[in-house]
Backbone as numpy.savetxt, mean C-alpha at the origin, in Angstrom:
# Nx Ny Nz CAx CAy CAz Cx Cy Cz
14.02 2.15 6.13 13.50 0.91 5.57 14.27 -0.29 6.14
15.58 -0.20 6.12 16.38 -1.33 6.60 16.10 -1.61 8.07
15.87 -0.57 8.87 15.57 -0.76 10.29 14.27 -1.55 10.49
13.40 -1.48 9.51 12.13 -2.20 9.59 12.21 -3.59 8.95
13.37 -3.92 8.39 13.54 -5.20 7.73 13.00 -5.22 6.32
12.83 -4.02 5.72 12.30 -3.92 4.36 13.43 -3.61 3.37
13.27 -4.14 2.18 14.24 -3.87 1.12 13.77 -2.67 0.29
14.64 -2.18 -0.58 14.24 -1.12 -1.50 13.07 -1.58 -2.36
13.12 -2.81 -2.80 12.03 -3.34 -3.63 10.70 -3.34 -2.86
10.76 -3.69 -1.58 9.54 -3.65 -0.75 8.94 -2.25 -0.78
9.79 -1.24 -0.67 9.31 0.14 -0.67 8.77 0.60 -2.01
9.25 0.01 -3.07 8.79 0.39 -4.41 7.49 -0.28 -4.81
7.18 -1.40 -4.19 6.04 -2.18 -4.65 4.75 -1.93 -3.88
4.85 -1.41 -2.64 3.62 -1.13 -1.90 3.87 -0.14 -0.77
2.77 0.41 -0.27 2.82 1.32 0.87 3.00 0.51 2.14
3.62 1.12 3.14 3.83 0.45 4.42 3.35 1.34 5.56
2.92 0.71 6.64 2.46 1.42 7.83 3.03 0.71 9.05
3.57 1.49 9.98 4.08 0.94 11.24 3.20 1.50 12.35
2.55 0.62 13.10 1.68 1.10 14.17 2.48 1.42 15.43
1.78 1.85 16.47 2.42 2.27 17.72 3.20 1.14 18.39
2.83 -0.10 18.11 3.51 -1.25 18.70 4.64 -1.78 17.81
4.88 -1.11 16.69 5.93 -1.53 15.78 5.48 -2.59 14.79
4.19 -2.92 14.76 3.67 -3.91 13.81 3.64 -3.29 12.41
4.14 -4.02 11.46 4.26 -3.57 10.09 3.11 -4.12 9.25
2.47 -3.24 8.47 1.41 -3.64 7.55 1.78 -3.14 6.17
1.39 -3.89 5.15 1.68 -3.47 3.78 0.44 -3.48 2.92
0.49 -2.74 1.81 -0.59 -2.75 0.83 -1.87 -2.13 1.32
-2.99 -2.76 0.98 -4.31 -2.24 1.34 -4.48 -2.16 2.85
-3.91 -3.09 3.57 -3.98 -3.04 5.03 -3.28 -1.80 5.56
-2.14 -1.45 4.99 -1.41 -0.24 5.39 -2.24 1.01 5.13
-2.90 1.05 4.00 -3.74 2.20 3.67 -4.89 2.30 4.67
-5.52 1.18 4.98 -6.61 1.18 5.95 -6.13 1.61 7.33
-4.96 1.16 7.73 -4.40 1.57 9.02 -4.18 3.08 9.07
-3.64 3.63 8.00 -3.36 5.07 7.99 -4.64 5.89 7.94
-5.68 5.39 7.27 -6.94 6.12 7.19 -7.64 6.23 8.53
-7.29 5.37 9.46 -7.89 5.43 10.80 -7.52 6.70 11.55
-6.49 7.39 11.09 -6.06 8.62 11.75 -6.77 9.85 11.20
-7.62 9.66 10.22 -8.40 10.75 9.66 -9.86 10.49 10.06
-10.40 11.28 10.95 -11.71 11.00 11.56 -12.82 10.75 10.54
-12.81 11.48 9.44 -13.92 11.33 8.49 -13.74 10.14 7.55
-12.54 9.55 7.50 -12.32 8.34 6.70 -12.36 7.07 7.54
-12.23 7.21 8.84 -12.19 6.05 9.73 -13.36 5.09 9.51
-14.60 5.55 9.33 -15.70 4.59 9.14 -15.48 3.63 7.97
-14.80 4.06 6.93 -14.55 3.19 5.78 -13.61 2.04 6.12
-12.78 2.22 7.12 -11.81 1.18 7.48 -12.46 0.00 8.19
-13.68 0.19 8.69 -14.36 -0.90 9.38 -14.81 -2.00 8.43
-14.86 -1.70 7.16 -15.27 -2.71 6.17 -14.15 -3.70 5.85
-12.90 -3.28 5.99 -11.75 -4.10 5.57 -11.76 -5.51 6.17
-12.03 -5.68 7.46 -12.00 -7.05 8.02 -13.20 -7.93 7.65
-14.23 -7.36 7.05 -15.41 -8.16 6.73 -15.11 -9.22 5.68
-15.78 -10.37 5.77 -15.55 -11.44 4.79 -15.74 -10.93 3.36
-14.77 -11.24 2.53 -14.83 -10.87 1.11 -14.29 -9.48 0.80
-14.28 -8.58 1.78 -13.82 -7.21 1.52 -12.31 -7.13 1.46
-11.64 -7.79 2.41 -10.17 -7.76 2.43 -9.58 -8.25 1.11
-9.98 -9.43 0.61 -9.40 -9.88 -0.66 -9.71 -8.93 -1.82
-10.91 -8.35 -1.79 -11.29 -7.41 -2.84 -10.41 -6.15 -2.78
-10.26 -5.57 -1.59 -9.43 -4.38 -1.45 -7.97 -4.70 -1.77
-7.49 -5.86 -1.34 -6.10 -6.25 -1.65 -5.89 -6.34 -3.16
-6.86 -6.91 -3.83 -6.76 -7.06 -5.29 -6.78 -5.70 -5.99
-7.67 -4.82 -5.55 -7.74 -3.47 -6.12 -6.45 -2.71 -5.83
-5.95 -2.82 -4.60 -4.70 -2.14 -4.25 -3.57 -2.62 -5.17
-3.46 -3.93 -5.34 -2.38 -4.49 -6.17 -2.49 -3.97 -7.61
-3.71 -3.91 -8.15 -3.90 -3.41 -9.51 -3.46 -1.94 -9.61
-3.90 -1.14 -8.64 -3.52 0.28 -8.64 -2.00 0.42 -8.52
-1.39 -0.34 -7.62 0.06 -0.26 -7.43 0.81 -0.64 -8.71
0.35 -1.65 -9.40 1.01 -2.10 -10.62 0.77 -1.18 -11.81
-0.30 -0.40 -11.76 -0.67 0.47 -12.89 -0.64 1.95 -12.54
0.00 2.30 -11.44 -0.03 3.69 -10.97 0.52 4.68 -11.98
1.44 4.26 -12.81 2.02 5.16 -13.80 1.04 5.47 -14.94
-0.03 4.71 -15.03 -1.03 4.93 -16.08 -2.20 5.79 -15.60
-2.28 6.04 -14.31 -3.42 6.73 -13.73 -3.30 8.24 -13.92
-4.42 8.94 -13.96 -4.37 10.40 -14.11 -3.56 11.04 -12.99
-2.75 12.01 -13.36 -1.93 12.72 -12.38 -0.60 12.06 -12.09
-0.33 10.92 -12.73 0.94 10.25 -12.47 2.09 10.99 -13.15
3.28 10.71 -12.68 4.50 11.28 -13.24 5.40 10.13 -13.68
6.45 10.41 -14.42 7.37 9.34 -14.82 7.97 8.60 -13.62
8.06 9.26 -12.47 8.61 8.62 -11.28 7.71 7.51 -10.74
6.46 7.50 -11.17 5.52 6.47 -10.71 5.78 5.12 -11.35
6.45 5.10 -12.49 6.73 3.84 -13.18 7.81 3.07 -12.44
7.64 1.77 -12.38 8.66 0.90 -11.77 9.60 0.40 -12.85
10.86 0.17 -12.49 11.76 -0.41 -13.48 11.33 -1.85 -13.79
11.68 -2.35 -14.96 11.34 -3.72 -15.30 11.96 -4.69 -14.28
11.31 -5.82 -14.02 11.88 -6.80 -13.09 13.29 -7.19 -13.51
14.13 -7.45 -12.53 15.51 -7.88 -12.73 16.39 -6.80 -13.37
15.97 -5.54 -13.37 16.84 -4.49 -13.89 17.58 -3.86 -12.73
18.71 -3.26 -13.01 19.50 -2.60 -11.98 19.04 -1.18 -11.85
18.94 -0.72 -10.63 18.51 0.66 -10.37 19.69 1.57 -10.33
């Protein structure tokens, strides 16, 4: 993480993707980048750059990331510590 210029908090708050050129993407963009490597999911990634889709996916990603501990199949490790708490 540190080699990429990311903090521990960065790693706790969203997914990250590093492409072949070393470009860093976070959040919904990172998920879309990683899905391009799965042939049957790649077609879904073409929607991300379309007008209105990026903000919608970003908003959904943020909601899921903030509420992941409430989703089915989650574990206690999915919960984030309260802001300003020491880890």
